[in-house]
TORBA-294318 format. One record per atom (N, C-alpha, C): residue in three letters; chain; atom name; x negated, y negated, z negated. Coordinates in pm, whole numbers, padded with zeros to 5 digits, always signed. Atoms other than C-alpha are relative to their C-alpha. Example, Ala and Ser with C-alpha at 12.3 -4.5 7.8 and 13.67 -1.06 7.14 Angstrom:
BEGIN
res,chain,atom,c1,c2,c3
ALA,A,N,-00089,+00119,+00000
ALA,A,CA,-01230,+00450,-00780
ALA,A,C,-00090,-00120,+00000
SER,A,N,+00082,+00119,+00006
SER,A,CA,-01367,+00106,-00714
SER,A,C,+00077,-00109,-00073
END
This chain:
BEGIN
res,chain,atom,c1,c2,c3
UNK,A,N,-00093,+00126,+00002
UNK,A,CA,+00000,-00003,-00010
UNK,A,C,-00092,-00112,+00014
UNK,A,N,+00063,+00128,-00001
UNK,A,CA,-00127,-00348,+00089
UNK,A,C,+00027,-00066,-00128
UNK,A,N,-00024,+00090,+00129
UNK,A,CA,-00174,-00600,-00184
UNK,A,C,+00117,-00087,+00032
UNK,A,N,-00128,+00074,-00019
UNK,A,CA,+00080,-00821,-00006
UNK,A,C,+00145,+00074,-00015
UNK,A,N,-00106,-00083,+00023
UNK,A,CA,+00331,-00538,-00001
UNK,A,C,+00043,+00021,-00170
UNK,A,N,-00009,-00032,+00130
UNK,A,CA,+00251,-00472,-00367
UNK,A,C,+00048,-00115,-00084
UNK,A,N,-00051,+00112,+00086
UNK,A,CA,+00336,-00828,-00481
UNK,A,C,+00103,-00079,+00055
UNK,A,N,-00108,+00065,-00074
UNK,A,CA,+00602,-00915,-00233
UNK,A,C,+00138,+00030,-00058
UNK,A,N,-00146,-00006,+00046
UNK,A,CA,+00984,-00939,-00296
UNK,A,C,+00051,+00133,+00031
UNK,A,N,-00065,-00142,-00023
UNK,A,CA,+01016,-00596,-00146
UNK,A,C,-00027,+00115,-00120
UNK,A,N,+00053,-00085,+00103
UNK,A,CA,+00835,-00451,-00442
UNK,A,C,+00093,-00010,-00132
UNK,A,N,-00094,+00029,+00125
UNK,A,CA,+01079,-00392,-00751
UNK,A,C,-00063,-00062,-00121
UNK,A,N,+00080,+00065,+00113
UNK,A,CA,+00821,-00450,-01011
UNK,A,C,-00017,-00147,+00013
UNK,A,N,+00037,+00140,-00006
UNK,A,CA,+00698,-00780,-00879
UNK,A,C,+00131,-00084,+00009
UNK,A,N,-00135,+00066,+00002
UNK,A,CA,+01068,-00891,-00810
UNK,A,C,+00063,-00025,-00140
UNK,A,N,-00061,+00018,+00134
UNK,A,CA,+01162,-00803,-01177
UNK,A,C,-00083,-00115,-00071
UNK,A,N,+00062,+00095,+00074
UNK,A,CA,+00865,-00994,-01304
UNK,A,C,+00018,-00150,+00024
UNK,A,N,-00022,+00137,-00043
UNK,A,CA,+00922,-01308,-01103
UNK,A,C,+00151,-00051,-00030
UNK,A,N,-00135,+00041,+00023
UNK,A,CA,+01303,-01304,-01180
UNK,A,C,-00012,-00035,-00154
UNK,A,N,-00002,+00022,+00166
UNK,A,CA,+01222,-01271,-01553
UNK,A,C,-00057,-00129,-00022
UNK,A,N,+00058,+00115,-00004
UNK,A,CA,+00981,-01555,-01523
UNK,A,C,+00099,-00131,+00010
UNK,A,N,-00088,+00126,-00023
UNK,A,CA,+01234,-01803,-01376
UNK,A,C,+00141,+00018,-00092
UNK,A,N,-00108,-00011,+00093
UNK,A,CA,+01510,-01668,-01615
UNK,A,C,-00029,-00070,-00143
UNK,A,N,+00040,+00028,+00133
UNK,A,CA,+01311,-01766,-01927
UNK,A,C,-00086,-00141,+00003
UNK,A,N,+00074,+00147,-00014
UNK,A,CA,+01102,-02075,-01813
UNK,A,C,+00090,-00099,+00061
UNK,A,N,-00076,+00113,-00050
UNK,A,CA,+01279,-02409,-01759
UNK,A,C,-00109,-00087,+00088
UNK,A,N,+00089,+00064,-00084
UNK,A,CA,+01089,-02516,-01463
UNK,A,C,+00065,-00152,+00061
UNK,A,N,-00026,+00140,-00035
UNK,A,CA,+01308,-02823,-01418
UNK,A,C,-00063,-00109,-00103
UNK,A,N,+00083,+00089,+00092
UNK,A,CA,+01115,-02982,-01706
UNK,A,C,-00147,-00023,+00044
UNK,A,N,+00128,-00001,-00045
UNK,A,CA,+00795,-02947,-01510
UNK,A,C,-00025,-00158,+00059
UNK,A,N,+00044,+00141,-00027
UNK,A,CA,+00627,-03302,-01473
UNK,A,C,-00090,-00002,+00117
UNK,A,N,+00105,+00004,-00133
UNK,A,CA,+00387,-03196,-01176
UNK,A,C,+00056,-00097,+00106
UNK,A,N,-00040,+00082,-00107
UNK,A,CA,+00416,-03464,-00922
UNK,A,C,-00012,+00084,+00122
UNK,A,N,-00005,-00098,-00110
UNK,A,CA,+00524,-03291,-00597
UNK,A,C,-00006,-00090,+00117
UNK,A,N,+00003,+00061,-00134
UNK,A,CA,+00446,-03405,-00250
UNK,A,C,+00121,+00058,+00079
UNK,A,N,-00128,-00061,-00078
UNK,A,CA,+00787,-03380,-00067
UNK,A,C,-00033,+00065,+00145
UNK,A,N,+00047,-00057,-00128
UNK,A,CA,+00586,-03286,+00260
UNK,A,C,-00055,+00139,-00018
UNK,A,N,+00082,-00143,+00014
UNK,A,CA,+00423,-02966,+00097
UNK,A,C,+00112,+00081,-00088
UNK,A,N,-00076,-00108,+00089
UNK,A,CA,+00581,-02650,-00060
UNK,A,C,-00060,-00009,-00142
UNK,A,N,+00047,+00006,+00147
UNK,A,CA,+00570,-02682,-00446
UNK,A,C,-00029,+00154,-00041
UNK,A,N,+00017,-00150,+00016
UNK,A,CA,+00414,-02336,-00501
UNK,A,C,-00071,+00024,-00124
UNK,A,N,+00052,-00006,+00124
UNK,A,CA,+00365,-02315,-00856
UNK,A,C,+00030,+00122,-00074
UNK,A,N,-00031,-00137,+00062
UNK,A,CA,+00498,-01966,-00916
UNK,A,C,-00063,+00112,+00102
UNK,A,N,+00038,-00126,-00102
UNK,A,CA,+00386,-01620,-00791
UNK,A,C,-00005,+00109,-00084
UNK,A,N,+00036,-00134,+00066
UNK,A,CA,+00292,-01270,-00869
UNK,A,C,-00129,+00049,+00043
UNK,A,N,+00117,-00043,-00027
UNK,A,CA,-00038,-01141,-00906
UNK,A,C,-00059,+00121,-00079
UNK,A,N,+00033,-00153,+00050
UNK,A,CA,-00237,-00819,-01020
UNK,A,C,-00158,-00020,-00047
UNK,A,N,+00148,+00000,+00026
UNK,A,CA,-00548,-00767,-01216
UNK,A,C,-00023,+00150,-00048
UNK,A,N,+00050,-00126,+00057
UNK,A,CA,-00703,-00457,-01384
UNK,A,C,+00096,+00057,-00110
UNK,A,N,-00108,-00030,+00084
UNK,A,CA,-00434,-00459,-01653
UNK,A,C,+00133,+00045,+00052
UNK,A,N,-00135,-00020,-00047
UNK,A,CA,-00103,-00497,-01474
UNK,A,C,+00020,-00110,+00104
UNK,A,N,-00064,+00102,-00102
UNK,A,CA,+00103,-00691,-01224
UNK,A,C,+00060,-00108,-00113
UNK,A,N,-00030,+00124,+00088
UNK,A,CA,+00201,-01036,-01369
UNK,A,C,+00080,-00102,+00083
UNK,A,N,-00045,+00103,-00055
UNK,A,CA,+00422,-01318,-01274
UNK,A,C,-00052,-00117,-00068
UNK,A,N,+00055,+00110,+00084
UNK,A,CA,+00280,-01664,-01321
UNK,A,C,+00076,-00121,+00046
UNK,A,N,-00033,+00128,-00038
UNK,A,CA,+00362,-02024,-01325
UNK,A,C,-00066,-00097,-00070
UNK,A,N,+00097,+00106,+00051
UNK,A,CA,+00175,-02352,-01363
UNK,A,C,+00109,-00111,-00008
UNK,A,N,-00079,+00121,+00035
UNK,A,CA,+00371,-02646,-01530
UNK,A,C,-00086,-00108,-00051
UNK,A,N,+00055,+00121,+00087
UNK,A,CA,+00284,-02987,-01657
UNK,A,C,+00115,-00041,-00088
UNK,A,N,-00102,+00031,+00112
UNK,A,CA,+00467,-03089,-01982
UNK,A,C,-00062,-00074,-00100
UNK,A,N,+00053,+00097,+00111
UNK,A,CA,+00417,-03384,-02212
UNK,A,C,-00158,-00033,+00049
UNK,A,N,+00143,+00030,-00065
UNK,A,CA,+00091,-03463,-01989
UNK,A,C,-00111,+00107,-00016
UNK,A,N,+00097,-00108,+00007
UNK,A,CA,-00063,-03120,-02047
UNK,A,C,+00040,+00109,+00084
UNK,A,N,-00037,-00114,-00096
UNK,A,CA,-00091,-02845,-01787
UNK,A,C,-00008,+00136,-00071
UNK,A,N,-00022,-00104,+00048
UNK,A,CA,+00000,-02506,-01873
UNK,A,C,+00010,+00113,+00103
UNK,A,N,-00011,-00110,-00101
UNK,A,CA,-00041,-02149,-01698
UNK,A,C,+00071,+00100,-00092
UNK,A,N,-00085,-00097,+00078
UNK,A,CA,+00232,-01915,-01805
UNK,A,C,-00005,+00144,+00082
UNK,A,N,+00007,-00130,-00058
UNK,A,CA,+00222,-01533,-01744
UNK,A,C,+00108,+00081,-00061
UNK,A,N,-00118,-00084,+00045
UNK,A,CA,+00512,-01277,-01776
UNK,A,C,-00063,+00151,+00033
UNK,A,N,+00049,-00146,-00020
UNK,A,CA,+00384,-00901,-01791
UNK,A,C,+00094,+00102,-00068
UNK,A,N,-00077,-00107,+00057
UNK,A,CA,+00562,-00581,-01878
UNK,A,C,-00087,+00048,-00102
UNK,A,N,+00088,-00023,+00124
UNK,A,CA,+00436,-00519,-02228
UNK,A,C,-00018,+00151,+00001
UNK,A,N,+00027,-00136,-00002
UNK,A,CA,+00464,-00130,-02175
UNK,A,C,-00120,+00036,+00094
UNK,A,N,+00121,-00030,-00094
UNK,A,CA,+00208,-00134,-01895
UNK,A,C,-00107,-00055,-00055
UNK,A,N,+00118,+00055,+00076
UNK,A,CA,-00020,-00360,-02097
UNK,A,C,-00068,+00107,-00112
UNK,A,N,+00041,-00084,+00102
UNK,A,CA,-00023,-00132,-02398
UNK,A,C,-00056,+00117,+00068
UNK,A,N,+00033,-00107,-00076
UNK,A,CA,-00060,+00171,-02164
UNK,A,C,-00146,-00004,+00075
UNK,A,N,+00134,+00022,-00074
UNK,A,CA,-00346,+00035,-01951
UNK,A,C,-00104,-00032,-00105
UNK,A,N,+00086,+00030,+00115
UNK,A,CA,-00503,-00109,-02269
UNK,A,C,-00067,+00120,-00055
UNK,A,N,+00056,-00132,+00062
UNK,A,CA,-00529,+00224,-02426
UNK,A,C,-00078,+00075,+00099
UNK,A,N,+00079,-00066,-00098
UNK,A,CA,-00644,+00386,-02108
UNK,A,C,-00136,-00055,+00041
UNK,A,N,+00128,+00065,-00014
UNK,A,CA,-00924,+00139,-02080
UNK,A,C,-00080,+00014,-00111
UNK,A,N,+00092,-00042,+00133
UNK,A,CA,-01032,+00193,-02437
UNK,A,C,-00044,+00140,+00021
UNK,A,N,+00028,-00138,-00013
UNK,A,CA,-01037,+00577,-02365
UNK,A,C,-00130,+00000,+00113
UNK,A,N,+00100,-00003,-00111
UNK,A,CA,-01257,+00511,-02053
UNK,A,C,-00121,-00062,-00027
UNK,A,N,+00153,+00064,+00044
UNK,A,CA,-01524,+00318,-02250
UNK,A,C,+00001,-00132,+00005
UNK,A,N,-00012,+00143,-00018
UNK,A,CA,-01414,-00042,-02163
UNK,A,C,-00006,-00059,-00129
UNK,A,N,-00001,+00049,+00110
UNK,A,CA,-01450,-00278,-02422
UNK,A,C,+00143,-00072,-00020
UNK,A,N,-00133,+00068,+00011
UNK,A,CA,-01089,-00373,-02535
UNK,A,C,+00000,-00147,-00053
UNK,A,N,+00008,+00143,+00049
UNK,A,CA,-01182,-00680,-02729
UNK,A,C,-00041,-00105,+00111
UNK,A,N,+00038,+00088,-00097
UNK,A,CA,-01358,-00826,-02415
UNK,A,C,+00117,+00013,+00091
UNK,A,N,-00120,-00008,-00103
UNK,A,CA,-01057,-00704,-02193
UNK,A,C,+00109,-00102,-00048
UNK,A,N,-00097,+00063,+00068
UNK,A,CA,-00816,-00882,-02456
UNK,A,C,-00029,-00160,+00021
UNK,A,N,+00026,+00146,-00021
UNK,A,CA,-01006,-01219,-02422
UNK,A,C,-00008,-00053,+00142
UNK,A,N,+00004,+00045,-00142
UNK,A,CA,-01002,-01218,-02049
UNK,A,C,+00149,-00025,+00033
UNK,A,N,-00125,+00006,-00051
UNK,A,CA,-00616,-01213,-02038
UNK,A,C,+00075,-00062,-00112
END
């Protein structure tokens, strides 16, 4: 499976993650200045060695935030698998 297919709207997991992000984050409060001639692409779906995640970038009260939504069950499972494989869980936790 190509990464584009894995992260696109036809992938049920990616679709659930982005839907959850938009259900729980009020993007109408985003203070980011938007150029009307460009798409405001402040959300999406990504993947790293832990799991897939939905993300959003917002500006609120003059500060910029990066928000992630992940399936908690996948994080716990992948975290344990990484620990068993000899990866440093503390280093992994600090990266995410």
